[in-house]
PARODO-419590 format. One record per atom (N, C-alpha, C, O, CB): residue in three letters; x, y, z. Coordinates in steps of 0.2 Angstrom, whole numbers, plus 2048, in hexadecimal, padded with zeros to 3 digits. Each point is the difference from the previous one (the first is absolute). Glycine has a CB too. Example, Ala and Ser with C-alpha at 12.3 -4.5 7.8 and 13.67 -1.06 7.14 Angstrom:
Ala8427E4827 Ala7FC806800 Ala804806800 Ala8057FF803 Ala7F27FB803 Ser80780B7F6 Ser804806801 Ser7FC805803 Ser803806801 Ser8037F77F5 
END
This chain:
Met16D3955A4 Met806802803 Met7FF801807 Met8057FF804 Met7FF8067F2 Ala7F67FD80C Ala7FF802807 Ala8017F9805 Ala803801805 Ala7F58087F8 Ala8067F2800 Ala8017F9804 Ala8087FF801 Ala8027FE805 Ala7F37FE7F6 Ala80F805800 Ala8077FF801 Ala803805805 Ala8047FE804 Ala7FC7FD7F0 Asp7FE80B80B Asp802805805 Asp7FE7FE807 Asp805800805 Asp7FA8097F3 Glu7FB7F4809 Glu7FE7FE807 Glu8047FA802 Glu802800806 Glu7F38047F8 Ala80C7F77FE Ala8047FA802 Ala808802802 Ala8027FE805 Ala7F77FB7F3 Ile80A80B804 Ile806803801 Ile801803807 Ile8047FF804 Ile7FE8027F0 Ser7F980480D Ser7FF804806 Ser8007FB806 Ser803801805 Ser7F78087F5 Leu8017F2806 Leu7FF7FB805 Leu8077FC801 Leu8027FF806 Leu7F28007F7 Leu80F7FF7FE Leu8077FD801 Leu805804803 Leu8037FE805 Leu7FA7FB7F1 Val80480D808 Val805805803 Val7FE801807 Val804800804 Val7FE8057F1 Gly7F87FC80C Gly7FD801807 Gly8027FB805 Gly801801806 Gly7F68057F5 Arg80A7F4803 Arg8027FA805 Arg8077FE7FE Arg8027FA802 Arg7F28037FF Ser8108067FB Ser8077FE7FE Ser8007FA7FD Ser8047FB802 Ser80180C807 Ala7F67F77F3 Ala8007FA7FC Ala8018017F9 Ala8008057FE Ala7F77F780A Thr80A7FE7F5 Thr8028007F9 Thr7FC7FB7FC Thr7FD7FC803 Thr80F8087FF Val7F47FD7F7 Val7FC7FC7FC Val8047FE7FA Val8048057FD Val7F17FF807 Ala80B7F67F9 Ala8037FE7FA Ala7FA7FD7FC Ala7FC7FD803 Ala810801802 Val7F58027F4 Val7FA7FD7FC Val8037FB7FB Val8068007FE Val7F480B803 Ala8027F07FE Ala8017FA7FB Ala7FA8017FB Ala7FB7FF802 Ala80C7F9807 Glu7FB8097F1 Glu7FB8017FB Glu8007FC7FA Glu8067FE7FE Glu7FA80E806 Ser7FB7F17FA Ser8007FC7FA Ser7FC8047FB Ser8038047FC Ser7FD7F180A Leu7F980A7FA Leu7FC8037FA Leu801808800 Leu7FE8037FB Leu7FA7F3806 Thr80980D804 Thr801808801 Thr8068027FD Thr8018067FF Thr7F87FA80B Gly80C7FC7F5 Gly8078027FD Gly803806803 Gly8038037FC Gly7F87F87FA Gly804807810 Gly804805803 Gly7FB806801 Gly803805803 Gly8077F77F7 Leu7F0804805 Leu7FB805801 Leu800802808 Leu7FF806801 Leu7FB7F77F4 Ile8067FE80F Ile7FF801807 Ile806804803 Ile7FF805803 Ile7FA7F07FE Gly80D8097FD Gly806803802 Gly8008077FD Gly802805804 Gly8047F17FC Ala7F880B7FA Ala8008077FD Ala7FB804804 Ala801806801 Ala8027F67F4 Thr7F780180D Thr7FB804804 Thr803802807 Thr7FF806802 Thr7F87F47F8 Phe80C802809 Phe803802806 Phe806805800 Phe800805803 Phe7FD7F0801 Thr80780A7F7 Thr8068057FF Thr7FE8067FD Thr804805800 Thr8037F27FE Ser7F280A800 Ser7FE8077FE Ser7FE804806 Ser7FF8067FF Ser7FD7F57F6 Val804802811 Val7FE804806 Val806803803 Val8057FD801 Val7F27FB801 Pro80980F7FF Pro806803803 Pro8027FD806 Pro7FB7FF805 Pro80280C7F5 Gly8097F4808 Gly8027FD806 Gly7FF7F8800 Gly8027FD806 Gly7FB80E7FF Ala8027F27F6 Ala7FF7F9800 Ala8067FC802 Ala8007FA802 Ala7F78077F5 Ser80F802807 Ser8067FD802 Ser8017FE807 Ser8047FC802 Ser80180A7F5 Lys7F77FD80E Lys8007FF807 Lys7FD7F9801 Lys8017FD806 Lys7FF80F7FD Ala7FC7F17F9 Ala7FC7FA801 Ala8007FB7FB Ala7FF7FA801 Ala7FA80D805 Phe8097FB7F3 Phe7FF7FB7FB Phe8077FE7FF Phe8058037FE Phe7F28037FC Arg80A7F3807 Arg8077FD7FF Arg8027FE7F9 Arg8058007FE Arg7F97FC80D Gly7FD8027F1 Gly8017FE7F9 Gly7FB7FA7FE Gly7FB7FF803 Gly8118057FE Gly7F67F87FA Gly7FC7FB7FE Gly8037FB7FB Gly8058027FD Gly7F1806806 Val8067F37FB Val8027FC7FB Val7FA7FF7FB Val7FA7FF802 Val80D7FB806 Ile7FA8077F2 Ile7FB7FE7FA Ile8027F97FE Ile8047FF7FC Ile7FA80D801 Ser7FE7EF806 Ser8017F97FE Ser7FA7FE7FB Ser7FC7FC802 Ser80A80280A Tyr7FA8057EE Tyr7FB7FF7FB Tyr8007F87FE Tyr7FB7FD7FF Tyr80680F7FD Ala8057F2803 Ala8017F97FE Ala7FF7FB806 Ala803802806 Ala8058017F1 Thr7F57F8808 Thr7FE7FB806 Thr8077FE803 Thr8007FF807 Thr7F57FD7F4 Asp810802802 Asp8067FD803 Asp803805804 Asp8047FE805 Asp7FE7FB7F1 Leu7FD80E809 Leu803805804 Leu7FD800807 Leu803802805 Leu8008057F1 Lys7F77F780A Lys7FC800807 Lys8047FB804 Lys800802806 Lys7F58017F5 His80D7F8803 His8047FB804 His807803801 His803800806 His7F67F67F5 Ala80B80B7FF Ala807802801 Ala801806804 Ala805800804 Ala7FC7FB7F1 Leu7FB80A80B Leu801807803 Leu7FC800807 Leu803803805 Leu8008027F0 Leu7F77F880B Leu7FC802806 Leu7FF7F9804 Leu7FC801805 Leu7FE8087F5 Ala8097F2804 Ala8007FA804 Ala7F97FD800 Ala7FE7FC805 Ala80B808802 Val7F27FD7F4 Val7FA7FD800 Val8017F87FF Val8047FF7FB Val7F680C800 Pro8047F1809 Pro8017F97FF Pro7FF7FD7F9 Pro7FA8017FD Pro8037FE80F Asp8087FE7F1 Asp7FF7FD7F9 Asp7FA7FC800 Asp7FD8007FB Asp810801803 Glu7F27FA807 Glu7FB7FC800 Glu7F98037FF Glu7FC7FE7FD Glu80B7FA80A Leu7F880E7FD Leu7FA804800 Leu7FF8027F9 Leu7FA8007FD Leu80880380F Leu8038007F1 Leu8008037F9 Leu7FE7FA7FB Leu7FC8017FB Leu80C808808 Arg7FB7F17FE Arg7FE7FB7FB Arg7F97FD801 Arg7FD7FF7FB Arg80F7FE805 Arg7F2803806 Arg7F97FD802 Arg7FB8057FE Arg7FB7FE7FE Arg80A7FC80C Glu7FC80D7F8 Glu7FA8057FF Glu8018057FB Glu7FB8037FE Glu8037FB80E Gly8088027F1 Gly8028067FB Gly801806804 Gly800800806 Gly7F97FB7F2 Ala80980A804 Ala802807803 Ala7FA804803 Ala801804804 Ala8087FC7F4 Val7F17FE806 Val7FA804802 Val7FC7FD806 Val7FC7FC7FE Val8038097F6 His8037FC812 His7FD7FC805 His801804807 His806804800 His7FC7F17FA Pro7FA80B80B Pro801804806 Pro8067FE804 Pro803805802 Pro7F17FC7FE Gln80E7F9800 Gln8067FE804 Gln8068027FC Gln805802803 Gln7F57F4801 Val80680B7F6 Val8058037FC Val801807802 Val806803801 Val7F97F57F5 Ala7FC80C80A Ala800807802 Ala803801807 Ala804804801 Ala7F27FE7F7 Ala8077FA80C Ala803800807 Ala8077FE801 Ala804804803 Ala7F17F9801 Ala80E7FE7F8 Ala8077FF800 Ala8048057FD Ala805802802 Ala7F87F27FD Met80080F7FC Met8048067FC Met800806805 Met806803801 Met7F67F97F4 Ala7FF80580F Ala800806805 Ala8057FE805 Ala804805802 Ala7F07FE7FC Ala80C7F7805 Ala8057FF805 Ala8078007FD Ala805802804 Ala7F37F7802 Gly8098047F4 Gly8078007FD Gly8038077FF Gly806801801 Gly7F67F47FA Val7FF80F802 Val8038077FF Val802804806 Val804804801 Val7F57FC7F5 Ala8037FF810 Ala801803806 Ala8077FE803 Ala804804802 Ala7F07FD800 Arg80D7F87FD Arg8067FD802 Arg8068037FC Arg805802803 Arg7F57F3801 Leu80580A7F5 Leu8068027FC Leu802808801 Leu806801800 Leu7F57F67F8 Cys80080D809 Cys801807800 Cys801803807 Cys800806801 Cys7FA7FB7F4 Glu8057FA810 Glu801802807 Glu7FB805802 Glu801805803 Glu80B7F87FD Ala7ED8027FE Ala7FB805801 Ala7FB7FD806 Ala8007FA801 Ala80180A7F3 Thr7FC80180F Thr7FB7FE805 Thr7FA7FC7FD Thr7FE7FB803 Thr80680F804 Tyr7FA7F97F3 Tyr7FA7FD7FD Tyr8027FE7F8 Tyr8048047FD Tyr7F480380B Gly8057F47F6 Gly8017FE7F9 Gly7F98007FD Gly7FB7FE803 Gly80F7FB7FF Leu7F680A7F8 Leu7F98017FC Leu8017FD7FA Leu8058017FC Leu7F880980A Ala7FF7F17F8 Ala8017FC7FA Ala7F97FF7FC Ala7FB800803 Ala80F7FA802 Val7F78067F4 Val7FA7FF7FC Val8027FB7FB Val8068007FD Val7F680B805 Thr7FF7F07FC Thr8017FC7FA Thr7F97FF7FD Thr7FB800804 Thr80F7FA802 Gly7F68057F4 Gly7F97FF7FD Gly8018007F8 Gly8058007FD Gly7F680680D Val7FF7FB7F3 Val7FF7FF7F9 Val7FD8077FE Val7FA801801 Val8057F27FF Ala8058117FC Ala7FD8067FD Ala7FD7FF7F9 Ala7FD8047FE Ala80B802809 Gly7FA7F47F6 Gly7FD7FF7F9 Gly8068017FB Gly805803802 Gly7EF800802 Pro80A7FC7F6 Pro7F97FE7FD Pro7FE7F9801 Pro7FA7FF7FF Pro80880A7F9 Glu8037F380A Glu7FE7F9800 Glu8007FD807 Glu804803804 Glu8017FB7F1 Pro7F77FD80D Pro8017FD807 Pro8077FD801 Pro8047FF7FB Pro7F07FE804 Gln80E802807 Gln8067FD802 Gln7FF7FB805 Gln7FD801805 Gln80980A7F8 Asp7FE7EF803 Asp8007FB805 Asp7F97FE801 Asp7FE7FE806 Asp80C8067FF Gly7F17FC7F6 Gly7F97FE801 Gly7FC806804 Gly7FA7FE801 Gly80A7F67FF Arg7FF812801 Arg7FC805804 Arg7FE8057FA Arg8048027FC Arg8037FC80F Pro7F38047F6 Pro7FD8057FB Pro803807801 Pro803802805 Pro7F37F87FB Val80A80A7FB Val802807800 Val7FC804806 Val7FA7FF800 Val8098007F3 Gly801804810 Gly7FD804806 Gly8017FD807 Gly7FE803805 Gly7FA8017F3 Thr80B7F6808 Thr8017FD806 Thr807803803 Thr8057FF7FD Thr7F57F67FF Val80580D80A Val806804803 Val8007FE807 Val7FB800804 Val8058097F4 His8067F680B His8017FE807 His805806803 His8068017FD His7F87F2801 Val800810807 Val805805803 Val8017FD808 Val7FC7FD803 Val7FF80D7F6 Ala80B7F7809 Ala8027FE807 Ala805805803 Ala8048037FC Ala7FA7F1801 Val80180D809 Val805804804 Val8037FB806 Val7FC7FD803 Val7FD80E7FB Ser80D7F5802 Ser8047FD806 Ser802805805 Ser8038057FE Ser8017F17FA Gly7FB80880E Gly801805805 Gly8057FD805 Gly8027FB800 Gly7F380B7FE Pro80C7FE808 Pro8057FE805 Pro7FD7F9803 Pro7FA7FF800 Pro80980D803 Gly8027F07FE Gly7FE7F9803 Gly7FD7FC7FB Gly7FE7FA802 Gly80080B808 Gly8037FC7F0 Gly7FE7FC7FA Gly7F88007FF Gly7FE7FC7FC Gly80C7FD807 Glu7F280B800 Glu7F98017FF Glu7FF8027F9 Glu8038047FD Glu7FB7FF80F Ile7FD7F97F1 Ile7FE8027F9 Ile7F8802800 Ile7FC7FD803 Ile80C7FA7F9 Trp7F780E800 Trp7FA8037FE Trp7FF7FF7F9 Trp8058017FC Trp7FA80780E Ser7FB7F67F3 Ser7FF7FF7F9 Ser7F98027FE Ser7FC801803 Ser80C7F67FD Arg7F880A7F9 Arg7FA8027FD Arg8007FD7F9 Arg8058007FC Arg7FB80B80A Asp7FB7F17F8 Asp7FF7FD7FA Asp7FB8047FC Asp7FA802802 Asp8087F3803 Leu80080D7F5 Leu7FC8047FC Leu7FD7FD7F9 Leu8047FC7FE Leu80380E807 Arg7F47F87F9 Arg7FD7FE7F9 Arg7FF8077FD Arg7FA802800 Arg8017F2803 Leu80980E7F9 Leu8008077FD Leu7FD7FF7F9 Leu8017FB7FC Leu80880980B Gln7F48017F6 Gln7FE8007F9 Gln8038077FD Gln802804803 Gln7F37F5800 Gly80B8067F6 Gly8028067FC Gly8067FE7FC Gly8027FA7FF Gly7F980E80A Ser8087FD7F4 Ser8067FF7FC Ser8067FE804 Ser800801806 Ser7FB8087F2 Arg80A7F5805 Arg8067FE803 Arg803806804 Arg8027FF806 Arg8007FA7F0 Glu7FE80D807 Glu802806804 Glu7FC801806 Glu802802806 Glu8028037F0 Arg7F57FB809 Arg7FB801806 Arg8027FB806 Arg800802806 Arg7F78027F2 Ile80A7F6806 Ile8017FA805 Ile807802803 Ile8007FF807 Ile7FA7F87F2 Arg80B80B804 Arg806802803 Arg800806805 Arg802800805 Arg8047FB7F1 Val7F680A808 Val7FF806804 Val7FC7FE806 Val802803805 Val7FF8057F1 Lys7FA7F5809 Lys7FC7FE806 Lys8037FB805 Lys7FF801806 Lys7F78007F2 Thr80F7FB805 Thr8047FC804 Thr805804805 Thr8007FF806 Thr7FF7F87F1 Val80480F806 Val804804804 Val7FB803805 Val802801806 Val8068027F0 Asp7F2800809 Asp7FC803804 Asp7FE7FB806 Asp801802806 Asp7FB8057F1 Glu8037F3807 Glu7FE7FB805 Glu8067FE805 Glu7FF7FF806 Glu7F87FD7F2 Ala80F804805 Ala8067FE804 Ala801805805 Ala8027FF806 Ala8037FB7F0 Val7FB80D808 Val802805804 Val7FA801805 Val802801806 Val8048057F1 Asp7F47F9808 Asp7FB800804 Asp8017FA806 Asp7FF802806 Asp7F98037F1 Leu8097F5807 Leu8017FB805 Leu806802804 Leu7FF7FF806 Leu7FD7F87F2 Leu80A80B806 Leu805802804 Leu7FE805805 Leu801800806 Leu8077FD7F1 Thr7F4808807 Thr7FE806804 Thr7FB7FD805 Thr801802806 Thr8008067F1 Arg7FB7F4808 Arg7FB7FD805 Arg8047FC805 Arg7FE800806 Arg7F98007F1 Val80E7FC807 Val8047FC804 Val803805805 Val8007FF806 Val8027F87F2 Leu80180E806 Leu804805804 Leu7FB804805 Leu802801806 Leu8068007F1 Lys7F2800807 Lys7FB804804 Lys7FE7FB805 Lys7FF802806 Lys7FD8057F1 Thr8027F3807 Thr7FE7FB805 Thr8057FE805 Thr7FE7FF806 Thr7FB7FC7F1 Asn80D805808 Asn8057FE804 Asn804806803 Asn8067FF802 Asn7FB7F67F8 Lys7FC811806 Lys803806802 Lys8037FF807 Lys805802802 Lys7F48057F7 Arg8027F780C Arg8027FF807 Arg8067FB801 Arg804801805 Arg7F08037FE Glu80C7F77F9 Glu8057FA801 Glu8078037FE Glu8057FD803 Glu7F27FB7FB His80980C7FE His8078027FD His802807802 His8068027FE His7F87F67F9 Ser7FE80C80D Ser802807802 Ser803800807 Ser7FE7FC804 Ser7FA8097F4 Gly80C800809 Gly803801807 Gly7FC7FE805 Gly802801806 Gly8048077F5 
END
């Protein structure tokens, strides 16, 4: 929870906002952010695009990319992040896509996860993960990694976006 508090605080401190696009986490990232008091000052909302077709329909992930690579791919995560930022009119978009199990998906093994942050000017930061453990452990660890990536992006770019 401390990581989400820090991310929200950093966003509020620079009058920035975030929106989330979630697949395997099914809303856990949004729930994590909204559990922080004062989150409404920075959290715009999100899209749970669990089904592959919704990644295209709601987040404008290129259909051709989804056909070629499947839903579990770094470029898909990046497109989801950019799409949710645009859709929700947020400064940053945070997206996750991956395989929590119990079966592989799109030829990707269980524990394959891609996290991306889209920021001002269309810049993308990403993290590719190979997680182990139960379905629930993979989902929780994905939330932790996603919030951590956003926090690191905000800390790294503090001077660029502050007064």
